[in-house]
VMD Tcl script that draws the C-alpha trace (Angstrom):
set ca {
  {47.75 142.42 -83.05}
  {50.35 141.19 -85.84}
  {53.00 143.40 -84.23}
  {52.20 142.74 -80.91}
  {52.15 138.83 -81.71}
  {55.70 139.45 -83.24}
  {57.26 140.94 -80.27}
  {55.81 138.53 -78.03}
  {57.55 135.60 -80.28}
  {60.58 137.41 -80.09}
  {60.57 138.46 -76.57}
  {60.10 134.57 -75.79}
  {63.01 133.92 -78.05}
  {65.08 135.87 -76.11}
  {63.96 135.04 -72.91}
  {63.96 131.85 -73.72}
  {66.69 130.70 -75.93}
  {69.28 134.52 -76.50}
  {69.33 134.82 -72.32}
  {70.59 131.84 -71.45}
  {72.55 130.97 -73.64}
  {74.49 134.69 -72.24}
  {74.27 133.54 -68.91}
  {76.64 130.43 -70.28}
  {78.74 132.55 -72.49}
  {79.49 135.43 -68.89}
  {79.79 132.16 -66.60}
  {82.18 130.68 -68.52}
  {84.07 134.08 -68.57}
  {84.16 134.91 -65.29}
  {84.94 131.68 -63.85}
  {88.21 131.12 -66.63}
  {89.28 134.46 -65.27}
  {88.72 133.64 -61.78}
  {91.04 130.78 -62.19}
  {93.64 133.10 -64.02}
  {93.35 135.50 -61.19}
  {94.52 133.21 -58.80}
  {97.39 131.50 -60.93}
  {98.78 135.69 -61.32}
  {97.95 135.92 -57.44}
  {99.99 132.75 -56.15}
  {103.00 133.41 -58.88}
  {103.40 137.02 -57.55}
  {102.01 138.97 -60.32}
  {100.24 141.90 -58.00}
  {99.42 144.64 -60.60}
  {98.01 141.73 -63.38}
  {95.42 140.36 -60.96}
  {93.96 143.06 -59.79}
  {92.88 143.84 -63.69}
  {92.04 140.41 -64.30}
  {89.60 140.23 -60.79}
  {87.79 143.97 -62.75}
  {86.98 142.19 -65.64}
  {85.71 138.85 -63.90}
  {83.40 140.59 -60.91}
  {82.14 142.85 -63.59}
  {81.13 139.65 -66.13}
  {79.45 137.98 -62.57}
  {77.42 141.45 -61.58}
  {76.05 141.47 -65.70}
  {75.30 137.68 -65.48}
  {73.72 137.58 -62.17}
  {71.42 140.57 -62.51}
  {69.95 138.54 -65.73}
  {69.32 135.94 -63.04}
  {67.38 138.28 -60.87}
  {65.86 139.46 -63.43}
  {64.59 136.81 -65.17}
  {63.51 134.29 -61.79}
  {61.10 132.61 -63.11}
  {62.93 131.36 -65.92}
  {64.47 128.11 -64.63}
  {66.42 127.79 -68.05}
  {68.87 130.92 -67.00}
  {69.54 129.12 -63.98}
  {70.68 125.63 -65.90}
  {72.32 128.25 -67.86}
  {73.76 129.84 -65.10}
  {75.07 126.38 -63.07}
  {76.07 124.73 -66.64}
  {78.23 127.88 -67.19}
  {80.30 127.76 -64.10}
  {81.14 123.97 -64.30}
  {82.47 124.49 -67.84}
  {84.37 127.51 -67.34}
  {86.44 125.39 -64.12}
  {87.28 122.83 -67.53}
  {88.43 125.80 -69.45}
  {90.04 128.27 -66.90}
  {92.09 124.48 -66.15}
  {92.77 124.36 -69.64}
  {94.33 127.93 -69.90}
  {95.94 126.93 -66.89}
  {97.54 123.61 -68.43}
  {98.64 126.32 -71.25}
  {100.03 129.14 -69.63}
  {102.66 127.65 -67.70}
  {103.58 129.87 -65.44}
  {105.85 129.90 -62.54}
  {108.78 127.70 -61.40}
  {108.19 124.32 -59.42}
  {110.98 122.00 -57.11}
  {111.32 118.57 -58.93}
  {112.43 115.94 -55.88}
  {113.50 112.65 -56.59}
  {114.52 109.78 -54.42}
  {115.72 106.57 -55.82}
  {118.75 104.09 -55.14}
  {122.01 105.70 -55.39}
  {124.00 104.90 -58.39}
  {121.39 107.30 -60.29}
  {124.75 109.38 -61.95}
  {123.32 107.89 -65.47}
  {120.10 110.74 -64.71}
  {122.14 113.52 -63.41}
  {124.17 113.40 -66.23}
  {121.51 113.45 -68.87}
  {119.70 116.14 -66.76}
  {122.41 118.00 -66.86}
  {123.30 117.98 -70.49}
  {120.04 118.76 -71.28}
  {121.21 122.34 -68.88}
  {119.10 121.39 -65.88}
  {120.44 122.40 -62.33}
  {120.97 119.41 -60.34}
  {122.07 119.19 -56.92}
  {121.77 115.30 -55.56}
  {122.68 113.93 -52.45}
  {123.40 110.66 -50.46}
  {120.12 109.27 -47.69}
  {118.88 106.47 -46.36}
  {115.44 105.57 -47.19}
  {112.65 102.91 -45.64}
  {115.01 99.78 -47.77}
  {118.19 101.56 -47.35}
  {120.88 103.53 -49.29}
  {118.94 106.44 -51.76}
  {120.35 109.20 -53.42}
  {118.29 112.13 -53.35}
  {118.11 114.89 -56.22}
  {116.66 118.23 -56.96}
  {115.84 120.34 -59.92}
  {114.23 123.56 -60.08}
  {112.41 123.98 -63.84}
  {110.42 126.22 -65.44}
  {106.55 124.56 -64.95}
  {106.37 124.35 -69.23}
  {109.71 121.62 -68.20}
  {107.93 119.29 -66.17}
  {106.86 117.11 -68.66}
  {109.96 116.78 -69.86}
  {112.01 116.60 -66.58}
  {109.62 113.43 -65.51}
  {110.34 111.96 -68.62}
  {113.67 111.37 -68.36}
  {112.96 110.19 -64.52}
  {110.99 107.46 -66.06}
  {113.42 106.52 -68.30}
  {116.56 106.13 -66.61}
  {114.91 105.28 -63.11}
  {111.22 103.92 -63.57}
  {111.13 103.22 -59.78}
  {111.88 106.43 -58.86}
  {109.71 108.44 -55.99}
  {109.33 112.06 -57.47}
  {107.73 115.34 -56.16}
  {106.53 118.07 -57.34}
  {106.18 120.71 -55.75}
  {105.53 125.54 -56.32}
  {108.25 127.72 -55.84}
  {107.36 131.42 -54.71}
  {111.03 132.95 -56.12}
  {114.34 131.67 -56.82}
  {117.95 133.75 -57.55}
  {120.88 132.79 -59.58}
  {120.59 129.10 -60.46}
  {120.69 127.09 -63.80}
  {118.00 127.07 -65.99}
  {117.00 125.52 -69.90}
  {117.87 127.77 -72.43}
  {114.28 128.76 -73.65}
  {113.49 127.82 -76.75}
  {109.50 127.62 -77.41}
  {109.06 131.62 -78.44}
  {105.69 131.40 -77.50}
  {106.22 131.68 -74.14}
  {109.74 133.75 -74.81}
  {106.68 136.08 -75.84}
  {103.92 135.44 -72.87}
  {107.08 135.83 -69.71}
  {108.01 138.72 -71.90}
  {104.71 140.44 -71.44}
  {103.99 139.36 -67.81}
  {107.41 140.08 -66.21}
  {106.91 143.27 -65.53}
  {104.00 142.63 -63.46}
  {105.68 140.63 -61.51}
  {105.82 141.19 -57.93}
  {109.51 142.51 -57.24}
  {110.28 143.14 -60.89}
}
mol new
graphics top color blue
foreach p $ca { graphics top sphere $p radius 0.5 }
foreach p [lrange $ca 0 end-1] q [lrange $ca 1 end] { graphics top cylinder $p $q radius 0.2 }
display resetview
């Protein structure tokens, strides 16, 4: 009788503790991979995206399979939902760390923003500026295309030189030629060297 009792306790422990934890972790992994896959698709990494998608669906199938085998276990439901929510948060953190792709920063400010233009150029950003007419009078429109990881630095310069300037940031699918800042961070150099061969058209 004793071995049977021990086996029953171990089964209950697995069903109500270990299994929900495994489902929770699996959901975090597959939702995070889903976020990364979407990033790769939007950035044109047509070879990496299917590989990530394969493991994303594989993990999801394993998790949902355990749910279907334990329909009476409400803790698994909570673990599944909690893993999904947590996976979204972790996926966003991973997306921020990857910082892949390039963006267009458009700044609209009053004329006389030469100091900002000069500072951007001193930092090796390619800058194009044109004169325009805004709702309140003449304005100067500044365009610069930068790697996503450089957005924070560019916005900091904009706020430092023209605190009241209007700016917008847009995704850019592809660029050719142009002037870009020198990559000084070895972490991004290594990452870009790894993913570049998998990008569409490369």
